[in-house]
C-alpha positions as CSV (number, residue, x, y, z in Angstrom):
1,M,57.9,141.1,66.9
2,K,61.6,140.7,66.4
3,K,63.0,137.0,66.3
4,L,66.8,136.3,67.0
5,I,67.7,132.6,66.8
6,T,71.2,131.8,68.1
7,I,72.6,128.6,66.4
8,S,76.0,127.0,67.3
9,L,77.2,124.8,64.6
10,S,80.8,124.1,63.2
11,M,81.5,125.8,59.5
12,M,83.6,122.8,58.8
13,C,83.8,119.4,60.1
14,L,86.7,119.6,62.4
15,L,87.2,117.6,65.3
16,T,89.8,117.8,68.1
17,T,91.3,114.3,69.3
18,A,92.2,113.6,72.9
19,F,95.9,114.1,72.1
20,G,95.3,117.7,71.0
21,Q,95.3,117.0,67.1
22,Y,92.8,118.0,64.7
23,K,90.9,115.9,62.3
24,H,89.2,117.5,59.3
25,F,86.8,115.6,57.0
26,N,87.1,116.7,53.4
27,E,84.1,116.6,51.4
28,E,85.8,116.0,48.1
29,T,88.1,113.1,48.9
30,K,85.7,111.8,51.8
31,Q,88.7,111.1,53.9
32,W,89.8,112.5,57.4
33,K,93.0,114.3,57.6
34,E,94.9,114.9,60.7
35,Y,96.7,118.2,61.7
36,T,98.9,118.8,64.6
37,S,97.3,122.4,65.2
38,Y,94.6,124.6,64.2
39,E,96.9,127.0,62.6
40,E,98.3,124.1,60.6
41,Y,94.9,123.3,59.5
42,I,94.1,126.9,58.3
43,F,97.0,127.3,56.2
44,D,96.6,123.9,54.7
45,E,93.0,124.3,53.9
46,S,92.8,127.9,52.9
47,Q,92.8,128.3,49.1
48,F,92.5,132.1,49.1
49,I,94.3,134.5,51.7
50,F,94.1,137.9,51.1
51,E,93.8,141.3,52.9
52,G,90.9,143.5,52.3
53,T,88.5,146.1,53.9
54,V,84.8,145.2,54.4
55,V,82.7,148.0,52.2
56,K,79.3,146.6,52.7
57,T,77.3,143.8,54.5
58,E,73.7,142.9,53.5
59,G,71.5,139.9,54.9
60,Y,69.4,137.9,52.5
61,W,67.1,134.9,52.5
62,S,67.7,131.7,50.9
63,E,64.5,129.7,49.9
64,K,66.6,126.8,48.8
65,D,68.3,126.6,52.3
66,K,65.5,128.1,54.4
67,M,68.1,130.3,55.9
68,I,69.2,133.8,56.3
69,Y,72.9,134.7,54.8
70,T,74.9,137.7,55.0
71,S,76.8,139.0,51.8
72,N,80.1,140.7,53.0
73,I,81.6,142.6,50.2
74,I,85.4,142.9,50.6
75,K,87.7,145.2,48.6
76,I,90.8,143.1,48.1
77,E,93.9,145.1,48.5
78,K,96.6,142.4,48.6
79,I,96.7,138.7,47.7
80,F,98.9,136.3,49.5
81,R,97.5,133.1,47.9
82,G,95.2,132.4,45.1
83,K,96.3,135.2,42.8
84,D,95.7,133.0,39.8
85,K,92.0,132.8,40.5
86,I,91.1,136.0,42.2
87,N,92.1,139.7,41.4
88,L,92.3,142.9,43.2
89,G,88.9,144.5,43.7
90,T,85.6,143.6,45.2
91,I,84.8,140.0,46.2
92,E,81.8,138.3,48.2
93,I,82.5,136.5,51.2
94,V,79.1,134.7,52.6
95,T,78.4,134.0,56.2
96,R,75.6,132.1,57.7
97,G,73.1,134.1,59.8
98,G,72.2,137.8,59.8
99,K,69.1,139.6,59.6
100,V,66.2,140.2,57.2
101,G,63.6,142.5,58.2
102,D,62.5,141.4,61.8
103,R,64.0,138.0,61.6
104,G,67.6,137.2,62.3
105,Y,69.9,134.1,62.8
106,E,73.1,134.2,64.6
107,F,75.8,131.6,64.3
108,L,78.3,131.7,67.1
109,N,81.4,130.7,65.2
110,E,80.7,132.8,62.1
111,G,82.2,136.0,61.5
112,A,80.3,139.2,62.0
113,Y,82.5,141.7,59.7
114,Q,82.4,145.5,60.4
115,V,82.3,147.8,57.6
116,G,85.4,150.0,57.3
117,F,87.6,147.4,59.1
118,K,90.5,145.8,57.6
119,Y,91.0,141.8,57.7
120,I,93.2,139.2,56.3
121,F,90.9,136.4,55.2
122,F,91.6,132.5,55.2
123,S,89.0,131.3,52.7
124,I,87.7,128.6,50.6
125,P,85.2,128.5,47.8
126,S,81.5,129.0,49.2
127,N,78.9,126.3,49.0
128,Y,76.3,128.6,50.3
129,E,73.7,130.2,48.1
130,S,75.0,133.6,46.9
131,S,73.3,137.0,47.0
132,S,72.3,139.1,44.0
133,L,75.1,141.7,44.7
134,Q,77.7,142.1,42.0
135,T,81.4,142.0,42.5
136,I,84.5,142.2,40.3
137,N,85.5,138.6,41.2
138,S,82.8,136.2,40.3
139,V,84.1,133.5,42.8
140,R,82.0,133.5,46.0
141,L,84.0,132.6,49.1
142,Q,83.5,131.7,52.8
143,A,86.0,132.2,55.3
144,L,87.6,129.7,57.8
145,T,89.0,132.4,59.9
146,Y,90.5,135.9,59.8
147,I,93.1,138.4,61.2
148,V,91.5,142.0,62.1
149,Y,93.4,145.2,62.4
150,Q,92.6,147.0,65.5
151,K,93.0,150.8,64.5
152,S,92.5,152.0,68.0
153,T,95.5,150.0,69.3
154,G,97.5,149.3,66.1
155,R,97.5,145.7,67.0
156,A,96.1,142.7,65.0
157,R,94.0,139.8,66.3
158,G,93.4,136.4,64.9
159,S,91.6,133.1,66.2
160,F,95.0,131.5,66.5
161,K,97.7,134.4,67.0
162,Q,97.8,137.9,68.4
163,F,100.0,140.6,67.0
164,K,101.4,143.8,68.5
165,K,101.4,145.7,65.3
166,W,100.2,145.2,61.7
167,D,103.6,144.8,60.2
168,E,104.2,141.7,62.3
169,V,101.4,140.0,60.3
170,Y,103.2,140.2,57.0
171,D,106.4,138.9,58.6
172,Y,104.4,135.8,60.1
173,L,102.7,135.1,56.6
174,G,106.1,135.4,55.0
175,K,107.3,132.3,57.0
176,Q,104.4,130.0,55.9
177,K,104.3,127.7,52.9
178,N,102.7,128.6,49.5
179,I,102.4,132.4,50.7
180,T,103.4,135.2,48.1
181,I,104.1,138.4,50.0
182,P,103.9,141.4,47.5
183,K,107.0,143.2,49.0
184,E,106.8,146.3,46.8
185,E,103.3,146.8,48.2
186,I,104.2,145.9,51.8
187,Q,107.4,148.4,51.6
188,S,105.2,151.0,50.3
189,D,102.8,150.6,53.2
190,K,105.5,150.7,55.7
191,K,106.9,154.0,54.1
192,K,103.4,155.4,54.4
193,D,103.1,154.5,58.0
194,V,106.4,155.8,58.7
195,S,105.6,159.0,56.7
196,G,102.4,159.3,58.4
197,S,104.1,159.0,61.9
198,L,106.8,161.6,60.9
199,N,104.1,163.9,59.8
200,E,102.1,163.2,63.1
201,I,105.3,164.0,65.0
202,K,105.9,166.9,62.9
203,K,102.3,168.1,63.7
204,Q,102.7,167.6,67.3
205,N,106.0,169.5,67.6
206,E,104.5,172.3,65.6
207,E,101.5,172.5,67.8
208,R,103.8,172.4,71.0
209,Y,105.9,175.2,69.5
210,A,102.8,177.3,69.1
211,R,101.6,176.6,72.7
212,N,105.1,177.6,73.9
213,V,105.3,180.7,71.9
214,K,101.9,181.7,73.0
215,A,102.8,181.0,76.7
216,S,106.0,182.9,76.4
217,E,104.3,185.9,74.8
218,K,101.7,185.8,77.6
219,Y,104.6,185.6,80.3
220,I,106.4,188.5,78.6
221,Q,103.2,190.6,78.5
222,Q,102.7,189.9,82.4
223,L,106.3,190.5,83.1
224,Q,106.3,193.8,81.1
225,A,103.1,194.9,83.0
226,R,104.7,194.2,86.2
227,I,107.7,196.2,85.3
228,D,105.5,199.1,84.1
229,A,103.6,199.1,87.3
230,Q,106.9,198.8,89.3
231,Q,108.4,201.7,87.4
232,T,105.0,203.7,87.6
233,K,105.3,203.1,91.4
234,S,108.8,204.3,91.7
235,A,108.2,207.2,89.7
236,N,105.3,208.2,91.8
237,S,107.3,207.5,95.0
238,C,110.4,209.4,93.8
239,K,110.5,213.0,95.0
240,E,114.2,213.7,94.5
241,F,116.0,215.1,91.4
242,F,117.6,212.7,89.3
243,F,119.5,212.8,85.9
244,S,116.8,211.9,83.3
245,E,118.9,212.1,80.2
246,Y,122.7,212.8,78.9
247,I,124.5,213.4,75.8
248,D,128.1,212.7,75.2
249,G,129.3,213.7,71.9
250,S,131.5,215.9,69.8
251,N,131.2,217.5,66.6
252,A,134.5,219.5,66.2
253,P,134.8,222.4,67.3
254,N,131.7,221.7,69.3
255,K,131.4,219.5,72.4
256,N,127.8,218.3,72.7
257,K,128.0,217.2,76.2
258,V,124.7,217.7,78.1
259,L,123.1,216.5,81.4
260,E,119.3,216.6,82.0
261,I,118.1,216.9,85.5
262,Y,114.4,216.0,86.2
263,N,112.1,217.1,89.1
264,P,109.7,214.2,89.6
265,S,107.8,215.8,92.6
266,D,104.5,217.7,92.6
267,S,105.9,220.9,93.9
268,V,108.7,223.6,92.8
269,K,112.1,222.5,93.9
270,S,115.2,224.4,94.4
271,L,118.8,223.5,93.2
272,N,120.5,225.5,95.8
273,G,123.0,223.5,97.5
274,Y,123.2,220.9,94.9
275,S,126.2,220.5,92.5
276,I,127.3,218.2,89.8
277,K,130.8,216.6,90.3
278,I,132.9,215.6,87.1
279,F,135.8,213.1,87.3
280,N,137.6,213.3,83.9
281,N,139.2,210.0,83.0
282,G,139.1,208.9,86.6
283,A,140.8,211.8,88.1
284,P,140.9,211.8,91.9
285,N,139.7,215.2,92.2
286,P,136.4,216.3,90.6
287,I,135.4,219.4,88.7
288,E,132.4,220.7,90.7
289,I,129.7,222.8,89.1
290,P,127.3,224.4,91.8
291,L,123.7,224.5,90.8
292,S,121.1,227.1,91.5
293,G,117.6,228.2,90.6
294,N,114.2,226.5,90.8
295,V,112.7,223.6,88.6
296,N,109.0,223.3,88.2
297,P,107.2,220.0,88.8
298,K,107.5,217.5,86.3
299,E,110.0,219.6,84.4
300,T,113.9,219.6,83.6
301,Y,116.8,221.5,84.2
302,V,119.7,221.3,81.3
303,V,123.3,221.8,82.0
304,A,125.5,222.0,78.7
305,H,129.1,222.4,77.6
306,P,130.0,225.9,76.6
307,N,131.3,224.7,73.4
308,A,128.2,222.9,72.4
309,E,126.1,223.6,69.3
310,A,124.0,226.9,69.4
311,S,120.9,224.7,69.2
312,I,121.8,223.2,72.5
313,L,122.9,226.0,74.3
314,A,119.7,227.7,73.6
315,K,117.9,225.1,75.6
316,A,120.4,225.0,78.3
317,D,119.7,226.4,81.8
318,K,123.4,226.3,82.9
319,Q,126.7,225.8,81.2
320,M,129.4,223.6,82.5
């Protein structure tokens, strides 16, 4: 049967006075120190402030303390305080509580860190029994508090302050005492964020453009289908002669001028009574060419200039 015991204890001896002040008992000096705010207490007491990502968590049993602890392995990426004592790379933060087998202890005010999440830790050397896990940094820490990056919203959340975006955390830390901001790394991160944003915008634009092209092609296909259907319908419904082609060219001394007349109907049609009227250069009186003869269904009748090339005249049914 699984057992889970919830314990509510304070990590550090920190009291709040009736005037809203905070009093902390220092184990080394055996004296109380007053702070005007919890925030002031955190920045004054934290010996190590750094940014890192949780890469592993593992519970273990302490025979000495008869207690379950959790070893949280953090990959340090930026150090804001304590650079003389810790280095980039892995470090252990120990928290009270956790699970070992079917037994578990939970401390309500202890951090439960999630693997893969990015945090800024405000920490001190740990007086808890360490685990057997190995890290680059030999010092073991315990966190007073933290700020966690919420990837889904881009915001950051801490126990004493909320941030609309992660960059605001760096600006906030830069205003505190005894904090060193690795500006080149921060600027590099900001450039990466901007570059990532631009790449995302570019990707979205390319996807939007591809969708628009696809939609346009589909619309053009639909439009062409409607045009073809209308033309087919018009051609099927047309029963009268019409000019289906013309040539207006010259190759001296030839005059390659040709008119083609098409019979769209399903029966033989007579041209008797039809004529072609030509208005040369806008002349008010036309030259009239009477037509005669029959045109078979779906066939043409060709009228050509008498001075056209022989190959054209050979196909002509009448000369102008």
